[in-house]
Kinemage of the C-alpha trace (Angstrom):
@kinemage 1
@onewidth
@group {chain A} dominant
@subgroup {mainchain}
@vectorlist {calphas} color= white
{ca unk a 1} P 0.898 -21.567 34.153
{ca unk a 2} L 0.397 -18.254 35.700
{ca unk a 3} L -2.840 -16.333 35.876
{ca unk a 4} L -1.907 -13.945 33.099
{ca unk a 5} L -0.793 -16.834 30.905
{ca unk a 6} L -3.957 -18.871 31.775
{ca unk a 7} L -6.078 -15.905 30.900
{ca unk a 8} L -4.169 -15.401 27.520
{ca unk a 9} L -4.774 -19.109 26.506
{ca unk a 10} L -8.540 -18.579 27.095
{ca unk a 11} L -8.635 -15.612 24.950
{ca unk a 12} L -6.754 -17.415 22.181
{ca unk a 13} L -9.107 -20.373 21.977
{ca unk a 14} L -12.089 -17.734 22.152
{ca unk a 15} L -10.559 -16.082 19.086
{ca unk a 16} L -10.123 -19.007 17.327
{ca unk a 17} L -13.736 -19.697 17.155
{ca unk a 18} L -14.786 -16.435 16.346
{ca unk a 19} L -15.323 -16.667 12.340
{ca unk a 20} L -16.147 -12.907 12.149
{ca unk a 21} L -12.443 -12.568 12.587
{ca unk a 22} L -10.567 -15.702 11.004
{ca unk a 23} L -12.405 -15.423 7.709
{ca unk a 24} L -11.104 -12.343 6.648
{ca unk a 25} L -7.821 -12.685 8.295
{ca unk a 26} L -7.206 -16.140 6.734
{ca unk a 27} L -8.118 -14.981 3.393
{ca unk a 28} L -5.668 -12.050 3.559
{ca unk a 29} L -2.814 -14.198 5.005
{ca unk a 30} L -3.471 -16.437 1.798
{ca unk a 31} L -3.398 -13.652 -0.551
{ca unk a 32} L 0.160 -12.657 1.127
{ca unk a 33} L 1.360 -16.107 0.742
{ca unk a 34} L 1.945 -16.338 4.685
{ca unk a 35} L 1.388 -19.891 6.045
{ca unk a 36} L -1.351 -19.888 8.622
{ca unk a 37} L -1.081 -23.042 10.845
{ca unk a 38} L 1.079 -21.182 13.767
{ca unk a 39} L 0.395 -17.597 13.040
{ca unk a 40} L -3.206 -17.633 12.669
{ca unk a 41} L -4.168 -18.156 16.340
{ca unk a 42} L -1.664 -15.878 17.429
{ca unk a 43} L -2.761 -12.908 15.319
{ca unk a 44} L -6.624 -13.847 16.254
{ca unk a 45} L -5.801 -13.326 19.695
{ca unk a 46} L -4.198 -10.420 19.192
{ca unk a 47} L -7.010 -8.810 17.313
{ca unk a 48} L -9.331 -9.554 20.285
{ca unk a 49} L -6.614 -8.120 22.711
{ca unk a 50} L -6.673 -4.812 20.701
{ca unk a 51} L -10.417 -4.668 20.677
{ca unk a 52} L -10.397 -5.477 24.680
{ca unk a 53} L -8.344 -2.458 25.414
{ca unk a 54} L -9.218 -0.126 22.594
{ca unk a 55} L -11.722 1.791 24.407
{ca unk a 56} L -9.744 2.741 27.138
{ca unk a 57} L -6.408 3.098 25.705
{ca unk a 58} L -7.367 4.548 22.209
{ca unk a 59} L -4.994 2.163 20.312
{ca unk a 60} L -6.140 2.445 16.763
{ca unk a 61} L -8.981 4.381 15.206
{ca unk a 62} L -11.228 2.062 13.217
{ca unk a 63} L -15.047 1.555 12.869
{ca unk a 64} L -15.074 -2.084 13.055
{ca unk a 65} L -13.235 -5.411 13.226
{ca unk a 66} L -13.096 -5.608 9.402
{ca unk a 67} L -11.376 -2.308 9.191
{ca unk a 68} L -8.845 -3.426 11.993
{ca unk a 69} L -7.764 -6.507 10.193
{ca unk a 70} L -7.382 -4.902 6.805
{ca unk a 71} L -5.943 -1.337 7.704
{ca unk a 72} L -3.808 -2.730 10.668
{ca unk a 73} L -3.108 -6.457 10.846
{ca unk a 74} L -2.618 -7.080 6.848
{ca unk a 75} L -1.226 -3.410 6.234
{ca unk a 76} L 1.434 -4.443 8.723
{ca unk a 77} L 2.102 -7.816 7.034
{ca unk a 78} L 2.057 -6.474 3.202
{ca unk a 79} L 5.377 -5.535 2.943
{ca unk a 80} L 6.883 -8.840 4.868
{ca unk a 81} L 8.634 -10.373 1.635
{ca unk a 82} L 10.216 -7.074 0.983
{ca unk a 83} L 11.521 -6.907 4.574
{ca unk a 84} L 13.023 -10.485 4.290
{ca unk a 85} L 14.677 -9.582 0.896
{ca unk a 86} L 16.088 -6.208 2.343
{ca unk a 87} L 17.557 -8.160 5.323
{ca unk a 88} L 19.049 -10.875 3.340
{ca unk a 89} L 22.523 -10.436 4.343
{ca unk a 90} L 21.698 -10.012 8.149
{ca unk a 91} L 19.846 -13.446 7.995
{ca unk a 92} L 23.229 -15.126 6.914
{ca unk a 93} L 25.487 -13.641 9.572
{ca unk a 94} L 23.064 -13.671 12.880
{ca unk a 95} L 19.833 -13.193 13.929
{ca unk a 96} L 18.553 -9.845 12.663
{ca unk a 97} L 17.414 -7.211 15.348
{ca unk a 98} L 14.659 -5.095 14.103
{ca unk a 99} L 13.234 -1.991 15.907
{ca unk a 100} L 9.365 -0.862 15.739
{ca unk a 101} L 9.727 2.847 16.740
{ca unk a 102} L 6.570 4.425 17.850
{ca unk a 103} L 4.788 1.088 18.223
{ca unk a 104} L 1.550 2.191 19.962
{ca unk a 105} L -0.539 -0.859 19.405
{ca unk a 106} L 2.162 -3.132 18.467
{ca unk a 107} L 1.824 -2.171 14.797
{ca unk a 108} L 3.549 -3.373 12.530
{ca unk a 109} L 6.049 -4.860 15.107
{ca unk a 110} L 3.699 -7.657 16.735
{ca unk a 111} L 2.209 -8.938 13.294
{ca unk a 112} L 5.814 -9.017 11.943
{ca unk a 113} L 7.275 -10.719 14.907
{ca unk a 114} L 4.516 -13.332 14.630
{ca unk a 115} L 5.551 -14.322 11.294
{ca unk a 116} L 9.204 -13.768 11.498
{ca unk a 117} L 10.449 -16.049 14.322
{ca unk a 118} L 13.884 -16.153 13.237
{ca unk a 119} L 14.422 -12.247 13.663
{ca unk a 120} L 14.367 -10.344 17.178
{ca unk a 121} L 12.071 -7.334 17.609
{ca unk a 122} L 12.058 -4.377 20.040
{ca unk a 123} L 8.878 -2.327 20.373
{ca unk a 124} L 9.845 1.112 21.255
{ca unk a 125} L 7.071 3.312 22.880
{ca unk a 126} L 7.014 6.340 24.921
{ca unk a 127} L 3.435 6.338 26.460
{ca unk a 128} L 3.190 4.256 29.747
{ca unk a 129} L -0.167 2.930 29.132
{ca unk a 130} L 0.556 1.585 25.892
{ca unk a 131} L 4.003 -0.012 26.829
{ca unk a 132} L 1.778 -1.672 29.548
{ca unk a 133} L -0.418 -2.997 26.694
{ca unk a 134} L 2.320 -4.191 24.700
{ca unk a 135} L 3.971 -6.044 27.480
{ca unk a 136} L 0.644 -7.650 28.457
{ca unk a 137} L 0.062 -8.578 24.637
{ca unk a 138} L 3.516 -10.059 24.315
{ca unk a 139} L 2.843 -12.273 27.538
{ca unk a 140} L -0.686 -13.465 26.239
{ca unk a 141} L 1.039 -14.358 22.861
{ca unk a 142} L 4.117 -15.791 24.689
{ca unk a 143} L 6.379 -14.246 21.809
{ca unk a 144} L 9.946 -15.204 22.687
{ca unk a 145} L 11.400 -13.050 19.990
{ca unk a 146} L 9.883 -9.755 20.885
{ca unk a 147} L 10.307 -7.196 23.683
{ca unk a 148} L 9.182 -3.702 24.850
{ca unk a 149} L 11.275 -0.610 25.376
{ca unk a 150} L 9.473 2.269 27.177
{ca unk a 151} L 11.279 5.265 26.236
{ca unk a 152} L 11.503 8.308 23.968
{ca unk a 153} L 13.091 7.385 20.817
{ca unk a 154} L 15.583 10.514 21.348
{ca unk a 155} L 16.444 9.493 24.860
{ca unk a 156} L 16.973 5.419 24.468
{ca unk a 157} L 20.211 4.127 26.174
{ca unk a 158} L 23.488 4.187 24.537
{ca unk a 159} L 23.254 0.568 24.333
{ca unk a 160} L 20.535 0.757 21.604
{ca unk a 161} L 22.793 3.243 19.404
{ca unk a 162} L 23.807 1.654 16.018
{ca unk a 163} L 22.099 -1.640 17.021
{ca unk a 164} L 19.473 -2.481 14.749
{ca unk a 165} L 19.503 -3.797 11.339
{ca unk a 166} L 16.016 -2.567 10.240
{ca unk a 167} L 13.629 0.043 11.841
{ca unk a 168} L 10.151 0.010 10.607
{ca unk a 169} L 7.682 2.620 11.654
{ca unk a 170} L 4.389 4.000 10.492
{ca unk a 171} L 4.074 6.946 13.350
{ca unk a 172} L 6.118 9.685 11.891
{ca unk a 173} L 4.416 12.218 9.368
{ca unk a 174} L 6.194 13.778 7.905
{ca unk a 175} L 9.696 12.893 8.103
{ca unk a 176} L 11.199 15.507 10.012
{ca unk a 177} L 15.127 16.023 9.795
{ca unk a 178} L 15.576 15.610 13.818
{ca unk a 179} L 13.323 12.470 13.374
{ca unk a 180} L 15.353 10.959 10.412
{ca unk a 181} L 18.747 12.048 12.543
{ca unk a 182} L 17.496 9.849 15.723
{ca unk a 183} L 16.560 7.138 13.534
{ca unk a 184} L 19.880 6.932 11.934
{ca unk a 185} L 21.352 7.023 15.236
{ca unk a 186} L 19.666 3.828 15.913
{ca unk a 187} L 20.836 1.892 12.894
{ca unk a 188} L 23.567 -0.580 12.699
{ca unk a 189} L 26.171 0.146 9.988
{ca unk a 190} L 24.645 -0.738 6.902
{ca unk a 191} L 20.802 -0.605 8.405
{ca unk a 192} L 17.785 0.102 6.607
{ca unk a 193} L 14.827 2.247 7.557
{ca unk a 194} L 11.425 1.009 6.379
{ca unk a 195} L 8.587 3.328 6.484
{ca unk a 196} L 4.826 2.516 5.934
{ca unk a 197} L 3.549 5.357 3.920
{ca unk a 198} L 0.258 5.840 1.712
{ca unk a 199} L -0.039 7.839 -1.671
{ca unk a 200} L 3.103 8.116 -3.768
{ca unk a 201} L 2.508 11.808 -4.468
{ca unk a 202} L 2.511 12.470 -0.666
{ca unk a 203} L 5.535 10.677 -0.480
{ca unk a 204} L 7.261 12.539 -3.118
{ca unk a 205} L 6.059 15.910 -1.487
{ca unk a 206} L 7.330 14.578 1.723
{ca unk a 207} L 10.825 13.892 0.348
{ca unk a 208} L 11.357 16.988 -1.254
{ca unk a 209} L 11.460 18.561 2.274
{ca unk a 210} L 14.098 16.160 3.778
{ca unk a 211} L 17.647 15.834 3.707
{ca unk a 212} L 18.859 14.090 0.518
{ca unk a 213} L 19.237 10.240 1.019
{ca unk a 214} L 18.919 7.288 -0.974
{ca unk a 215} L 15.045 6.709 -0.563
{ca unk a 216} L 13.121 3.902 -2.754
{ca unk a 217} L 9.563 3.683 -3.014
{ca unk a 218} L 8.349 0.244 -3.253
{ca unk a 219} L 4.508 -0.258 -3.949
{ca unk a 220} L 2.471 -2.639 -1.907
{ca unk a 221} L -0.997 -4.565 -1.963
{ca unk a 222} L -2.839 -4.801 1.041
{ca unk a 223} L -5.619 -7.559 0.725
{ca unk a 224} L -9.026 -6.096 0.500
{ca unk a 225} L -7.751 -2.457 0.695
{ca unk a 226} L -8.352 -0.139 -2.415
{ca unk a 227} L -5.921 2.518 -1.733
{ca unk a 228} L -2.399 3.187 -2.270
{ca unk a 229} L 0.288 1.684 0.092
{ca unk a 230} L 4.157 1.863 -0.199
{ca unk a 231} L 7.071 1.098 1.704
{ca unk a 232} L 9.607 3.845 1.798
{ca unk a 233} L 13.021 2.389 2.013
{ca unk a 234} L 16.293 4.345 2.956
{ca unk a 235} L 19.425 2.138 3.532
{ca unk a 236} L 22.307 3.659 5.620
{ca unk a 237} L 24.508 4.859 2.796
{ca unk a 238} L 26.396 6.806 5.312
{ca unk a 239} L 28.395 4.041 6.415
{ca unk a 240} L 29.799 3.097 3.052
{ca unk a 241} L 30.534 6.740 2.405
{ca unk a 242} L 32.339 6.880 5.639
{ca unk a 243} L 34.580 3.608 4.925
{ca unk a 244} L 35.035 4.845 1.147
{ca unk a 245} L 36.267 8.197 2.918
{ca unk a 246} L 38.872 6.402 5.212
{ca unk a 247} L 40.468 4.618 2.093
{ca unk a 248} L 40.573 7.773 0.390
{ca unk a 249} L 42.487 9.359 3.297
{ca unk a 250} L 44.841 6.271 3.423
{ca unk a 251} L 45.349 6.412 -0.344
{ca unk a 252} L 46.140 10.380 0.211
{ca unk a 253} L 48.635 9.792 2.666
{ca unk a 254} L 50.363 7.083 0.750
{ca unk a 255} L 50.575 9.460 -2.145
{ca unk a 256} L 52.216 12.052 0.053
{ca unk a 257} L 54.663 9.654 1.511
{ca unk a 258} L 55.815 8.795 -2.230
{ca unk a 259} L 56.118 12.370 -3.249
{ca unk a 260} L 58.403 13.310 -0.254
{ca unk a 261} L 60.365 10.071 -0.659
{ca unk a 262} L 60.404 9.101 -4.343
{ca unk a 263} L 63.006 6.332 -3.907
{ca unk a 264} L 60.480 4.444 -1.686
{ca unk a 265} L 59.262 1.427 -3.156
{ca unk a 266} L 55.409 1.008 -3.532
{ca unk a 267} L 53.901 -1.676 -1.193
{ca unk a 268} L 53.825 -5.426 -2.661
{ca unk a 269} L 50.224 -6.617 -3.505
C-alpha cells in the first residue's frame, strides 16, 4: 500500500468514528432507501476530505457539517432511483457511462459513483486545483468506477463525443443554448441530460428561454431539506427524429421509383 492509500485509509477510519458525521448521513441514507454497509464509510471519508481541502480550494459554500451533508451529499443522492430508472435500457445492454460535467468537488458524481458500482463515471472539471482534488479523492476512496477528465466541456477530445448514456450536472444556471449544444454533443444516441434544480417556477422561467426540447421536471425529496428540489430530465429525441427522417427519405425514394416505373412490383415483406 502506497503512502497516499495508507493516509486515505487512516482518514476513513477517523471519519467512521465521528458521530457528528455518521448520524445525519445514516438517517438520510435510510430515508433514501440506500444500503449503508459499504457506502457509509466511503461517504464519511469523502465528507472529511471536502472539509480538509475546502478552506484552500473553495469547493463548497456551507456554514457547517450538517449543511454539507444535506445540501450536497444527500441532495446528490436524492434522484438515484430516477437515474436508475432512466438508465434502465442501458443497464441491460452494457455498463452505463455517466458524466458529471462541471464536477467541482465531485458533486453529484462521487456520491453517485459510491452508490452505483454497476456504472462508470467520468468527472469533468476544467479547473486544475479542483481536478487535482478529485483525483486525490478517488485515490483515497479507491473507487474503480470513476475517473477525472481535466478539460473544458467544449474542448473535450473527440473520443468523448456521443459517448455518455447520461450526463448529470449542478453547475449550469441558466441553461444557455451554447451549453446545451455542447452537452448534447457528449450524449450517446438516445442518451439523457439530468440537471439538478431548485424551485419549479424558476425552472419554468429558465426553460422559456431555451430551445424547444422534451424536458421533464421531476420533483425530489432531499432528507432534512425543506426546500423545493427537482431533477430536470431531457432525453435525446434528436436521435429518434433523425432515424425517422432517414426512414421517410427511404420511403419517399421508393415512392418516386414506383411513379417512374409503375410496372415494378413492390418489395415482398
